[in-house]
All heavy atoms as a GROMACS GRO file, in nm:
protein
  567
    1MET      N    1  -0.453  -0.898   0.563
    1MET     CA    2  -0.516  -0.811   0.462
    1MET      C    3  -0.626  -0.888   0.392
    1MET      O    4  -0.622  -1.004   0.377
    1MET     CB    5  -0.414  -0.778   0.360
    1MET     CG    6  -0.319  -0.654   0.395
    1MET     SD    7  -0.218  -0.608   0.257
    1MET     CE    8  -0.342  -0.537   0.142
    2ALA      N    9  -0.728  -0.811   0.360
    2ALA     CA   10  -0.845  -0.865   0.293
    2ALA      C   11  -0.834  -0.838   0.140
    2ALA      O   12  -0.770  -0.746   0.096
    2ALA     CB   13  -0.975  -0.810   0.344
    3ALA      N   14  -0.899  -0.929   0.065
    3ALA     CA   15  -0.898  -0.904  -0.086
    3ALA      C   16  -0.957  -0.768  -0.111
    3ALA      O   17  -1.056  -0.725  -0.047
    3ALA     CB   18  -0.982  -1.009  -0.152
    4GLY      N   19  -0.895  -0.690  -0.196
    4GLY     CA   20  -0.941  -0.562  -0.225
    4GLY      C   21  -0.863  -0.446  -0.154
    4GLY      O   22  -0.867  -0.332  -0.198
    5ASP      N   23  -0.794  -0.480  -0.048
    5ASP     CA   24  -0.711  -0.384   0.022
    5ASP      C   25  -0.590  -0.345  -0.067
    5ASP      O   26  -0.548  -0.426  -0.153
    5ASP     CB   27  -0.657  -0.435   0.155
    5ASP     CG   28  -0.765  -0.442   0.264
    5ASP    OD1   29  -0.874  -0.396   0.238
    5ASP    OD2   30  -0.737  -0.493   0.371
    6ILE      N   31  -0.530  -0.232  -0.038
    6ILE     CA   32  -0.420  -0.183  -0.115
    6ILE      C   33  -0.286  -0.225  -0.039
    6ILE      O   34  -0.277  -0.203   0.078
    6ILE     CB   35  -0.418  -0.030  -0.134
    6ILE    CG1   36  -0.545   0.010  -0.210
    6ILE    CG2   37  -0.295   0.019  -0.207
    6ILE    CD1   38  -0.566  -0.040  -0.351
    7GLU      N   39  -0.190  -0.270  -0.111
    7GLU     CA   40  -0.059  -0.310  -0.050
    7GLU      C   41   0.051  -0.229  -0.127
    7GLU      O   42   0.056  -0.231  -0.249
    7GLU     CB   43  -0.041  -0.459  -0.071
    7GLU     CG   44   0.101  -0.500  -0.009
    7GLU     CD   45   0.127  -0.648  -0.030
    7GLU    OE1   46   0.102  -0.701  -0.140
    7GLU    OE2   47   0.171  -0.705   0.062
    8THR      N   48   0.137  -0.168  -0.049
    8THR     CA   49   0.255  -0.101  -0.106
    8THR      C   50   0.367  -0.199  -0.076
    8THR      O   51   0.385  -0.238   0.031
    8THR     CB   52   0.283   0.030  -0.037
    8THR    OG1   53   0.166   0.120  -0.060
    8THR    CG2   54   0.408   0.098  -0.095
    9TYR      N   55   0.448  -0.236  -0.180
    9TYR     CA   56   0.554  -0.332  -0.163
    9TYR      C   57   0.677  -0.295  -0.239
    9TYR      O   58   0.674  -0.210  -0.337
    9TYR     CB   59   0.499  -0.473  -0.198
    9TYR     CG   60   0.472  -0.494  -0.347
    9TYR    CD1   61   0.569  -0.563  -0.430
    9TYR    CD2   62   0.350  -0.451  -0.403
    9TYR    CE1   63   0.540  -0.577  -0.567
    9TYR    CE2   64   0.324  -0.465  -0.534
    9TYR     CZ   65   0.420  -0.534  -0.618
    9TYR     OH   66   0.389  -0.549  -0.747
   10HIS      N   67   0.785  -0.352  -0.202
   10HIS     CA   68   0.919  -0.330  -0.263
   10HIS      C   69   0.968  -0.450  -0.327
   10HIS      O   70   0.960  -0.557  -0.275
   10HIS     CB   71   1.007  -0.294  -0.136
   10HIS     CG   72   1.147  -0.253  -0.177
   10HIS    ND1   73   1.248  -0.344  -0.169
   10HIS    CD2   74   1.203  -0.138  -0.218
   10HIS    CE1   75   1.362  -0.285  -0.203
   10HIS    NE2   76   1.334  -0.158  -0.238
   11ARG      N   77   1.026  -0.430  -0.447
   11ARG     CA   78   1.085  -0.543  -0.518
   11ARG      C   79   1.196  -0.492  -0.600
   11ARG      O   80   1.184  -0.401  -0.688
   11ARG     CB   81   0.980  -0.613  -0.601
   11ARG     CG   82   1.042  -0.732  -0.679
   11ARG     CD   83   0.944  -0.831  -0.738
   11ARG     NE   84   0.878  -0.898  -0.624
   11ARG     CZ   85   0.752  -0.930  -0.620
   11ARG    NH1   86   0.676  -0.902  -0.715
   11ARG    NH2   87   0.699  -0.984  -0.509
   12ASN      N   88   1.318  -0.548  -0.584
   12ASN     CA   89   1.432  -0.512  -0.661
   12ASN      C   90   1.462  -0.359  -0.668
   12ASN      O   91   1.489  -0.306  -0.782
   12ASN     CB   92   1.421  -0.567  -0.813
   12ASN     CG   93   1.412  -0.717  -0.812
   12ASN    OD1   94   1.476  -0.785  -0.731
   12ASN    ND2   95   1.330  -0.767  -0.901
   13GLY      N   96   1.448  -0.296  -0.554
   13GLY     CA   97   1.477  -0.149  -0.548
   13GLY      C   98   1.369  -0.056  -0.591
   13GLY      O   99   1.396   0.063  -0.599
   14ILE      N  100   1.251  -0.110  -0.631
   14ILE     CA  101   1.149  -0.028  -0.680
   14ILE      C  102   1.023  -0.055  -0.598
   14ILE      O  103   0.995  -0.166  -0.558
   14ILE     CB  104   1.119  -0.060  -0.830
   14ILE    CG1  105   1.244  -0.034  -0.911
   14ILE    CG2  106   1.002   0.026  -0.885
   14ILE    CD1  107   1.236  -0.080  -1.054
   15TRP      N  108   0.941   0.047  -0.575
   15TRP     CA  109   0.825   0.041  -0.487
   15TRP      C  110   0.701   0.043  -0.586
   15TRP      O  111   0.696   0.106  -0.687
   15TRP     CB  112   0.811   0.159  -0.400
   15TRP     CG  113   0.910   0.148  -0.293
   15TRP    CD1  114   1.036   0.197  -0.289
   15TRP    CD2  115   0.892   0.083  -0.161
   15TRP    NE1  116   1.099   0.171  -0.167
   15TRP    CE2  117   1.008   0.100  -0.086
   15TRP    CE3  118   0.784   0.006  -0.104
   15TRP    CZ2  119   1.026   0.046   0.035
   15TRP    CZ3  120   0.803  -0.038   0.025
   15TRP    CH2  121   0.919  -0.018   0.094
   16PHE      N  122   0.602  -0.043  -0.550
   16PHE     CA  123   0.480  -0.058  -0.623
   16PHE      C  124   0.357  -0.057  -0.532
   16PHE      O  125   0.370  -0.081  -0.413
   16PHE     CB  126   0.477  -0.191  -0.702
   16PHE     CG  127   0.590  -0.214  -0.792
   16PHE    CD1  128   0.708  -0.272  -0.745
   16PHE    CD2  129   0.586  -0.173  -0.922
   16PHE    CE1  130   0.816  -0.298  -0.835
   16PHE    CE2  131   0.696  -0.191  -1.007
   16PHE     CZ  132   0.807  -0.261  -0.967
   17ASN      N  133   0.240  -0.041  -0.591
   17ASN     CA  134   0.112  -0.064  -0.525
   17ASN      C  135   0.031  -0.166  -0.593
   17ASN      O  136   0.041  -0.174  -0.723
   17ASN     CB  137   0.031   0.069  -0.518
   17ASN     CG  138   0.097   0.172  -0.420
   17ASN    OD1  139   0.110   0.142  -0.295
   17ASN    ND2  140   0.139   0.283  -0.476
   18ARG      N  141  -0.048  -0.239  -0.526
   18ARG     CA  142  -0.136  -0.337  -0.589
   18ARG      C  143  -0.254  -0.363  -0.505
   18ARG      O  144  -0.257  -0.334  -0.384
   18ARG     CB  145  -0.066  -0.471  -0.612
   18ARG     CG  146  -0.029  -0.542  -0.491
   18ARG     CD  147   0.040  -0.682  -0.526
   18ARG     NE  148   0.102  -0.731  -0.404
   18ARG     CZ  149   0.208  -0.812  -0.412
   18ARG    NH1  150   0.259  -0.854  -0.530
   18ARG    NH2  151   0.261  -0.862  -0.303
   19ILE      N  152  -0.360  -0.416  -0.570
   19ILE     CA  153  -0.477  -0.450  -0.496
   19ILE      C  154  -0.463  -0.592  -0.453
   19ILE      O  155  -0.423  -0.680  -0.530
   19ILE     CB  156  -0.609  -0.436  -0.586
   19ILE    CG1  157  -0.622  -0.293  -0.632
   19ILE    CG2  158  -0.732  -0.486  -0.515
   19ILE    CD1  159  -0.726  -0.269  -0.729
   20GLU      N  160  -0.483  -0.617  -0.320
   20GLU     CA  161  -0.470  -0.751  -0.268
   20GLU      C  162  -0.545  -0.853  -0.343
   20GLU      O  163  -0.675  -0.831  -0.365
   20GLU     CB  164  -0.501  -0.753  -0.125
   20GLU     CG  165  -0.478  -0.887  -0.051
   20GLU     CD  166  -0.326  -0.919  -0.046
   20GLU    OE1  167  -0.241  -0.831  -0.042
   20GLU    OE2  168  -0.300  -1.042  -0.029
   21GLY      N  169  -0.497  -0.961  -0.379
   21GLY     CA  170  -0.572  -1.062  -0.458
   21GLY      C  171  -0.554  -1.052  -0.608
   21GLY      O  172  -0.600  -1.138  -0.684
   22GLU      N  173  -0.487  -0.943  -0.657
   22GLU     CA  174  -0.459  -0.923  -0.796
   22GLU      C  175  -0.308  -0.927  -0.819
   22GLU      O  176  -0.232  -0.891  -0.741
   22GLU     CB  177  -0.514  -0.792  -0.847
   22GLU     CG  178  -0.665  -0.791  -0.838
   22GLU     CD  179  -0.733  -0.663  -0.898
   22GLU    OE1  180  -0.656  -0.585  -0.968
   22GLU    OE2  181  -0.846  -0.643  -0.870
   23SER      N  182  -0.273  -0.979  -0.939
   23SER     CA  183  -0.131  -0.992  -0.963
   23SER      C  184  -0.067  -0.875  -1.038
   23SER      O  185   0.055  -0.856  -1.029
   23SER     CB  186  -0.102  -1.118  -1.054
   23SER     OG  187  -0.177  -1.102  -1.175
   24THR      N  188  -0.151  -0.782  -1.087
   24THR     CA  189  -0.094  -0.666  -1.152
   24THR      C  190  -0.081  -0.553  -1.058
   24THR      O  191  -0.149  -0.540  -0.960
   24THR     CB  192  -0.182  -0.628  -1.270
   24THR    OG1  193  -0.310  -0.596  -1.217
   24THR    CG2  194  -0.192  -0.731  -1.376
   25THR      N  195   0.010  -0.460  -1.092
   25THR     CA  196   0.036  -0.344  -1.009
   25THR      C  197  -0.071  -0.232  -1.041
   25THR      O  198  -0.133  -0.236  -1.144
   25THR     CB  199   0.173  -0.278  -1.029
   25THR    OG1  200   0.181  -0.237  -1.169
   25THR    CG2  201   0.286  -0.374  -0.996
   26LEU      N  202  -0.092  -0.147  -0.941
   26LEU     CA  203  -0.186  -0.043  -0.952
   26LEU      C  204  -0.105   0.087  -0.988
   26LEU      O  205  -0.035   0.140  -0.905
   26LEU     CB  206  -0.250  -0.024  -0.814
   26LEU     CG  207  -0.363   0.082  -0.804
   26LEU    CD1  208  -0.484   0.048  -0.888
   26LEU    CD2  209  -0.406   0.090  -0.654
   27GLY      N  210  -0.123   0.136  -1.108
   27GLY     CA  211  -0.050   0.258  -1.154
   27GLY      C  212   0.098   0.227  -1.179
   27GLY      O  213   0.137   0.127  -1.213
   28MET      N  214   0.171   0.336  -1.158
   28MET     CA  215   0.312   0.333  -1.192
   28MET      C  216   0.404   0.283  -1.072
   28MET      O  217   0.353   0.260  -0.964
   28MET     CB  218   0.357   0.470  -1.230
   28MET     CG  219   0.332   0.573  -1.128
   28MET     SD  220   0.357   0.740  -1.192
   28MET     CE  221   0.440   0.820  -1.049
   29SER      N  222   0.532   0.276  -1.099
   29SER     CA  223   0.627   0.229  -0.994
   29SER      C  224   0.688   0.358  -0.940
   29SER      O  225   0.683   0.467  -0.999
   29SER     CB  226   0.739   0.140  -1.058
   29SER     OG  227   0.807   0.210  -1.166
   30PHE      N  228   0.760   0.341  -0.828
   30PHE     CA  229   0.813   0.450  -0.752
   30PHE      C  230   0.958   0.424  -0.701
   30PHE      O  231   0.985   0.310  -0.667
   30PHE     CB  232   0.730   0.488  -0.627
   30PHE     CG  233   0.591   0.522  -0.670
   30PHE    CD1  234   0.494   0.428  -0.671
   30PHE    CD2  235   0.552   0.651  -0.687
   30PHE    CE1  236   0.364   0.449  -0.704
   30PHE    CE2  237   0.421   0.681  -0.724
   30PHE     CZ  238   0.329   0.578  -0.719
   31GLU      N  239   1.044   0.527  -0.716
   31GLU     CA  240   1.182   0.505  -0.667
   31GLU      C  241   1.184   0.528  -0.507
   31GLU      O  242   1.259   0.479  -0.437
   31GLU     CB  243   1.282   0.595  -0.734
   31GLU     CG  244   1.305   0.560  -0.877
   31GLU     CD  245   1.407   0.649  -0.942
   31GLU    OE1  246   1.484   0.713  -0.874
   31GLU    OE2  247   1.409   0.654  -1.064
   32SER      N  248   1.085   0.612  -0.467
   32SER     CA  249   1.078   0.657  -0.324
   32SER      C  250   0.968   0.577  -0.257
   32SER      O  251   0.852   0.574  -0.307
   32SER     CB  252   1.046   0.802  -0.323
   32SER     OG  253   0.998   0.841  -0.198
   33ARG      N  254   0.997   0.528  -0.138
   33ARG     CA  255   0.902   0.460  -0.049
   33ARG      C  256   0.791   0.554  -0.014
   33ARG      O  257   0.672   0.520  -0.023
   33ARG     CB  258   0.975   0.404   0.068
   33ARG     CG  259   0.882   0.336   0.171
   33ARG     CD  260   0.951   0.302   0.296
   33ARG     NE  261   0.878   0.213   0.386
   33ARG     CZ  262   0.800   0.263   0.479
   33ARG    NH1  263   0.789   0.391   0.501
   33ARG    NH2  264   0.735   0.182   0.562
   34ALA      N  265   0.827   0.676   0.021
   34ALA     CA  266   0.736   0.780   0.068
   34ALA      C  267   0.629   0.805  -0.042
   34ALA      O  268   0.514   0.822  -0.020
   34ALA     CB  269   0.804   0.903   0.113
   35ASP      N  270   0.677   0.820  -0.165
   35ASP     CA  271   0.580   0.846  -0.274
   35ASP      C  272   0.484   0.732  -0.300
   35ASP      O  273   0.372   0.750  -0.315
   35ASP     CB  274   0.661   0.873  -0.405
   35ASP     CG  275   0.737   1.005  -0.403
   35ASP    OD1  276   0.700   1.092  -0.321
   35ASP    OD2  277   0.826   1.022  -0.492
   36ALA      N  278   0.539   0.609  -0.291
   36ALA     CA  279   0.455   0.491  -0.314
   36ALA      C  280   0.352   0.473  -0.200
   36ALA      O  281   0.235   0.448  -0.226
   36ALA     CB  282   0.540   0.362  -0.320
   37VAL      N  283   0.396   0.508  -0.079
   37VAL     CA  284   0.305   0.491   0.039
   37VAL      C  285   0.198   0.599   0.028
   37VAL      O  286   0.073   0.571   0.050
   37VAL     CB  287   0.379   0.504   0.170
   37VAL    CG1  288   0.291   0.526   0.291
   37VAL    CG2  289   0.467   0.380   0.188
   38SER      N  290   0.234   0.718  -0.012
   38SER     CA  291   0.136   0.832  -0.025
   38SER      C  292   0.024   0.789  -0.130
   38SER      O  293  -0.091   0.811  -0.106
   38SER     CB  294   0.206   0.958  -0.064
   38SER     OG  295   0.120   1.065  -0.082
   39VAL      N  296   0.076   0.742  -0.244
   39VAL     CA  297  -0.028   0.706  -0.350
   39VAL      C  298  -0.111   0.584  -0.305
   39VAL      O  299  -0.229   0.581  -0.329
   39VAL     CB  300   0.050   0.675  -0.481
   39VAL    CG1  301  -0.041   0.613  -0.587
   39VAL    CG2  302   0.109   0.807  -0.538
   40GLY      N  303  -0.044   0.488  -0.238
   40GLY     CA  304  -0.119   0.371  -0.194
   40GLY      C  305  -0.225   0.406  -0.089
   40GLY      O  306  -0.335   0.362  -0.085
   41ARG      N  307  -0.182   0.495   0.008
   41ARG     CA  308  -0.274   0.545   0.107
   41ARG      C  309  -0.396   0.618   0.044
   41ARG      O  310  -0.512   0.602   0.083
   41ARG     CB  311  -0.205   0.627   0.206
   41ARG     CG  312  -0.285   0.670   0.323
   41ARG     CD  313  -0.212   0.760   0.423
   41ARG     NE  314  -0.096   0.700   0.469
   41ARG     CZ  315   0.017   0.769   0.501
   41ARG    NH1  316   0.012   0.902   0.498
   41ARG    NH2  317   0.119   0.714   0.544
   42SER      N  318  -0.368   0.708  -0.052
   42SER     CA  319  -0.471   0.776  -0.120
   42SER      C  320  -0.566   0.682  -0.196
   42SER      O  321  -0.688   0.696  -0.190
   42SER     CB  322  -0.414   0.877  -0.221
   42SER     OG  323  -0.347   0.980  -0.150
   43ALA      N  324  -0.512   0.579  -0.264
   43ALA     CA  325  -0.593   0.486  -0.333
   43ALA      C  326  -0.683   0.407  -0.235
   43ALA      O  327  -0.808   0.384  -0.260
   43ALA     CB  328  -0.507   0.395  -0.415
   44ALA      N  329  -0.626   0.373  -0.114
   44ALA     CA  330  -0.704   0.303  -0.027
   44ALA      C  331  -0.813   0.380   0.035
   44ALA      O  332  -0.926   0.336   0.054
   44ALA     CB  333  -0.611   0.250   0.091
   45ALA      N  334  -0.782   0.510   0.063
   45ALA     CA  335  -0.894   0.601   0.117
   45ALA      C  336  -1.001   0.618   0.014
   45ALA      O  337  -1.117   0.617   0.050
   45ALA     CB  338  -0.828   0.737   0.155
   46ALA      N  339  -0.966   0.631  -0.116
   46ALA     CA  340  -1.067   0.654  -0.218
   46ALA      C  341  -1.150   0.533  -0.229
   46ALA      O  342  -1.279   0.540  -0.261
   46ALA     CB  343  -1.001   0.683  -0.353
   47ARG      N  344  -1.099   0.414  -0.207
   47ARG     CA  345  -1.172   0.288  -0.225
   47ARG      C  346  -1.236   0.245  -0.088
   47ARG      O  347  -1.307   0.143  -0.080
   47ARG     CB  348  -1.086   0.176  -0.272
   47ARG     CG  349  -1.036   0.201  -0.418
   47ARG     CD  350  -0.923   0.112  -0.445
   47ARG     NE  351  -0.860   0.151  -0.572
   47ARG     CZ  352  -0.865   0.094  -0.686
   47ARG    NH1  353  -0.916  -0.029  -0.693
   47ARG    NH2  354  -0.808   0.142  -0.790
   48GLN      N  355  -1.199   0.315   0.016
   48GLN     CA  356  -1.241   0.288   0.152
   48GLN      C  357  -1.210   0.144   0.191
   48GLN      O  358  -1.290   0.066   0.242
   48GLN     CB  359  -1.395   0.306   0.163
   48GLN     CG  360  -1.431   0.453   0.150
   48GLN     CD  361  -1.580   0.486   0.177
   48GLN    OE1  362  -1.658   0.397   0.188
   48GLN    NE2  363  -1.606   0.617   0.193
   49VAL      N  364  -1.081   0.110   0.171
   49VAL     CA  365  -1.027  -0.022   0.210
   49VAL      C  366  -0.900   0.004   0.291
   49VAL      O  367  -0.850   0.114   0.307
   49VAL     CB  368  -0.996  -0.106   0.081
   49VAL    CG1  369  -1.120  -0.137   0.002
   49VAL    CG2  370  -0.888  -0.036  -0.006
   50GLY      N  371  -0.838  -0.109   0.344
   50GLY     CA  372  -0.722  -0.095   0.424
   50GLY      C  373  -0.600  -0.077   0.340
   50GLY      O  374  -0.601  -0.096   0.217
   51HIS      N  375  -0.490  -0.043   0.405
   51HIS     CA  376  -0.358  -0.019   0.334
   51HIS      C  377  -0.248  -0.079   0.419
   51HIS      O  378  -0.247  -0.054   0.539
   51HIS     CB  379  -0.332   0.129   0.307
   51HIS     CG  380  -0.200   0.157   0.245
   51HIS    ND1  381  -0.111   0.235   0.310
   51HIS    CD2  382  -0.148   0.125   0.124
   51HIS    CE1  383  -0.001   0.248   0.231
   51HIS    NE2  384  -0.024   0.176   0.123
   52SER      N  385  -0.154  -0.145   0.360
   52SER     CA  386  -0.037  -0.194   0.426
   52SER      C  387   0.086  -0.175   0.347
   52SER      O  388   0.080  -0.154   0.230
   52SER     CB  389  -0.056  -0.347   0.460
   52SER     OG  390  -0.054  -0.424   0.342
   53VAL      N  391   0.203  -0.179   0.414
   53VAL     CA  392   0.339  -0.162   0.349
   53VAL      C  393   0.412  -0.292   0.369
   53VAL      O  394   0.424  -0.336   0.487
   53VAL     CB  395   0.405  -0.042   0.413
   53VAL    CG1  396   0.543  -0.022   0.340
   53VAL    CG2  397   0.321   0.089   0.392
   54ARG      N  398   0.471  -0.342   0.265
   54ARG     CA  399   0.549  -0.466   0.281
   54ARG      C  400   0.682  -0.448   0.203
   54ARG      O  401   0.692  -0.392   0.098
   54ARG     CB  402   0.474  -0.580   0.211
   54ARG     CG  403   0.540  -0.719   0.218
   54ARG     CD  404   0.451  -0.821   0.158
   54ARG     NE  405   0.326  -0.832   0.230
   54ARG     CZ  406   0.299  -0.903   0.337
   54ARG    NH1  407   0.399  -0.977   0.390
   54ARG    NH2  408   0.180  -0.913   0.386
   55THR      N  409   0.794  -0.499   0.267
   55THR     CA  410   0.923  -0.491   0.202
   55THR      C  411   0.942  -0.632   0.142
   55THR      O  412   0.867  -0.725   0.163
   55THR     CB  413   1.036  -0.459   0.301
   55THR    OG1  414   1.041  -0.563   0.400
   55THR    CG2  415   1.013  -0.324   0.366
   56GLU      N  416   1.064  -0.655   0.075
   56GLU     CA  417   1.086  -0.786   0.025
   56GLU      C  418   1.098  -0.884   0.135
   56GLU      O  419   1.075  -1.008   0.110
   56GLU     CB  420   1.225  -0.779  -0.057
   56GLU     CG  421   1.207  -0.707  -0.187
   56GLU     CD  422   1.340  -0.711  -0.262
   56GLU    OE1  423   1.438  -0.666  -0.203
   56GLU    OE2  424   1.341  -0.746  -0.379
   57GLU      N  425   1.140  -0.847   0.251
   57GLU     CA  426   1.160  -0.934   0.362
   57GLU      C  427   1.029  -0.972   0.442
   57GLU      O  428   1.027  -1.053   0.522
   57GLU     CB  429   1.253  -0.872   0.472
   57GLU     CG  430   1.395  -0.859   0.411
   57GLU     CD  431   1.410  -0.728   0.318
   57GLU    OE1  432   1.341  -0.630   0.359
   57GLU    OE2  433   1.486  -0.740   0.226
   58GLY      N  434   0.918  -0.894   0.415
   58GLY     CA  435   0.796  -0.918   0.480
   58GLY      C  436   0.739  -0.777   0.517
   58GLY      O  437   0.778  -0.679   0.474
   59PRO      N  438   0.637  -0.782   0.610
   59PRO     CA  439   0.577  -0.657   0.651
   59PRO      C  440   0.678  -0.569   0.720
   59PRO      O  441   0.762  -0.609   0.782
   59PRO     CB  442   0.469  -0.702   0.753
   59PRO     CG  443   0.447  -0.844   0.721
   59PRO     CD  444   0.575  -0.903   0.673
   60SER      N  445   0.664  -0.434   0.690
   60SER     CA  446   0.763  -0.340   0.745
   60SER      C  447   0.733  -0.324   0.901
   60SER      O  448   0.620  -0.356   0.953
   60SER     CB  449   0.743  -0.208   0.682
   60SER     OG  450   0.626  -0.146   0.708
   61ALA      N  451   0.843  -0.284   0.971
   61ALA     CA  452   0.828  -0.268   1.116
   61ALA      C  453   0.727  -0.159   1.153
   61ALA      O  454   0.667  -0.164   1.254
   61ALA     CB  455   0.967  -0.235   1.168
   62ASP      N  456   0.707  -0.061   1.060
   62ASP     CA  457   0.613   0.048   1.089
   62ASP      C  458   0.487   0.026   1.022
   62ASP      O  459   0.407   0.123   1.001
   62ASP     CB  460   0.679   0.177   1.062
   62ASP     CG  461   0.709   0.190   0.909
   62ASP    OD1  462   0.713   0.092   0.839
   62ASP    OD2  463   0.734   0.313   0.874
   63ALA      N  464   0.450  -0.100   0.986
   63ALA     CA  465   0.324  -0.121   0.918
   63ALA      C  466   0.201  -0.077   0.997
   63ALA      O  467   0.104  -0.040   0.944
   63ALA     CB  468   0.306  -0.274   0.885
   64SER      N  469   0.214  -0.072   1.132
   64SER     CA  470   0.102  -0.035   1.212
   64SER      C  471   0.058   0.109   1.179
   64SER      O  472  -0.055   0.146   1.199
   64SER     CB  473   0.134  -0.054   1.362
   64SER     OG  474   0.248   0.036   1.389
   65ALA      N  475   0.150   0.188   1.133
   65ALA     CA  476   0.111   0.321   1.096
   65ALA      C  477   0.021   0.331   0.974
   65ALA      O  478  -0.049   0.428   0.952
   65ALA     CB  479   0.234   0.408   1.067
   66TYR      N  480   0.015   0.224   0.904
   66TYR     CA  481  -0.068   0.222   0.779
   66TYR      C  482  -0.186   0.122   0.792
   66TYR      O  483  -0.257   0.107   0.701
   66TYR     CB  484   0.020   0.180   0.661
   66TYR     CG  485   0.131   0.280   0.651
   66TYR    CD1  486   0.262   0.233   0.685
   66TYR    CD2  487   0.114   0.408   0.603
   66TYR    CE1  488   0.368   0.320   0.682
   66TYR    CE2  489   0.225   0.495   0.601
   66TYR     CZ  490   0.347   0.453   0.633
   66TYR     OH  491   0.458   0.534   0.625
   67GLU      N  492  -0.199   0.058   0.907
   67GLU     CA  493  -0.298  -0.046   0.917
   67GLU      C  494  -0.436   0.005   0.949
   67GLU      O  495  -0.535  -0.067   0.944
   67GLU     CB  496  -0.255  -0.153   1.026
   67GLU     CG  497  -0.143  -0.241   0.974
   67GLU     CD  498  -0.102  -0.334   1.080
   67GLU    OE1  499  -0.140  -0.327   1.197
   67GLU    OE2  500  -0.016  -0.422   1.046
   68ARG      N  501  -0.450   0.130   0.982
   68ARG     CA  502  -0.579   0.186   1.006
   68ARG      C  503  -0.663   0.184   0.882
   68ARG      O  504  -0.611   0.198   0.772
   68ARG     CB  505  -0.573   0.335   1.052
   68ARG     CG  506  -0.503   0.346   1.192
   68ARG     CD  507  -0.503   0.485   1.236
   68ARG     NE  508  -0.423   0.565   1.138
   68ARG     CZ  509  -0.427   0.698   1.136
   68ARG    NH1  510  -0.496   0.767   1.218
   68ARG    NH2  511  -0.346   0.762   1.049
   69HIS      N  512  -0.787   0.156   0.897
   69HIS     CA  513  -0.880   0.151   0.780
   69HIS      C  514  -0.889   0.290   0.717
   69HIS      O  515  -0.885   0.389   0.781
   69HIS     CB  516  -1.016   0.103   0.835
   69HIS     CG  517  -1.105   0.064   0.710
   69HIS    ND1  518  -1.168   0.150   0.631
   69HIS    CD2  519  -1.122  -0.066   0.664
   69HIS    CE1  520  -1.228   0.083   0.537
   69HIS    NE2  521  -1.208  -0.042   0.549
   70ALA      N  522  -0.896   0.290   0.585
   70ALA     CA  523  -0.897   0.421   0.507
   70ALA      C  524  -1.007   0.509   0.558
   70ALA      O  525  -0.990   0.634   0.551
   70ALA     CB  526  -0.910   0.385   0.365
   71ARG      N  527  -1.118   0.460   0.598
   71ARG     CA  528  -1.230   0.546   0.652
   71ARG      C  529  -1.179   0.628   0.771
   71ARG      O  530  -1.222   0.738   0.799
   71ARG     CB  531  -1.350   0.464   0.685
   71ARG     CG  532  -1.426   0.415   0.563
   71ARG     CD  533  -1.553   0.346   0.603
   71ARG     NE  534  -1.528   0.216   0.656
   71ARG     CZ  535  -1.533   0.108   0.581
   71ARG    NH1  536  -1.564   0.118   0.455
   71ARG    NH2  537  -1.513  -0.008   0.628
   72GLU      N  538  -1.080   0.574   0.848
   72GLU     CA  539  -1.022   0.652   0.962
   72GLU      C  540  -0.942   0.762   0.923
   72GLU      O  541  -0.909   0.851   1.001
   72GLU     CB  542  -0.955   0.552   1.057
   72GLU     CG  543  -1.045   0.444   1.113
   72GLU     CD  544  -0.964   0.338   1.186
   72GLU    OE1  545  -0.847   0.370   1.216
   72GLU    OE2  546  -1.016   0.234   1.222
   73LEU      N  547  -0.885   0.759   0.800
   73LEU     CA  548  -0.796   0.862   0.752
   73LEU      C  549  -0.866   0.979   0.690
   73LEU      O  550  -0.817   1.086   0.672
   73LEU     CB  551  -0.709   0.802   0.646
   73LEU     CG  552  -0.610   0.684   0.690
   73LEU    CD1  553  -0.543   0.629   0.569
   73LEU    CD2  554  -0.516   0.729   0.799
   74ILE      N  555  -0.995   0.960   0.659
   74ILE     CA  556  -1.074   1.070   0.608
   74ILE      C  557  -1.122   1.164   0.716
   74ILE      O  558  -1.183   1.121   0.807
   74ILE     CB  559  -1.193   1.016   0.527
   74ILE    CG1  560  -1.149   0.926   0.410
   74ILE    CG2  561  -1.285   1.127   0.470
   74ILE    CD1  562  -1.262   0.849   0.345
   75ALA      N  563  -1.081   1.285   0.703
   75ALA     CA  564  -1.107   1.388   0.808
   75ALA      C  565  -1.240   1.453   0.787
   75ALA      O  566  -1.297   1.463   0.684
   75ALA     CB  567  -1.002   1.493   0.818
   0.00000   0.00000   0.00000
């Protein structure tokens, strides 16, 4: 991931989004992975940056579904 990309991550049962390279979260927290991913993907598309999903154990097995650059998600 490059600085400025959006990362959706899981910590202590709660999902968050953050901008890579920053320590603070982006917006609110989520109980649902799907909700956090949706918001993270939208934020990445709006900023035209990449998006990834990470669990406490490391990158998720399905991270490739989110590794496309946000410009590719804009129809």
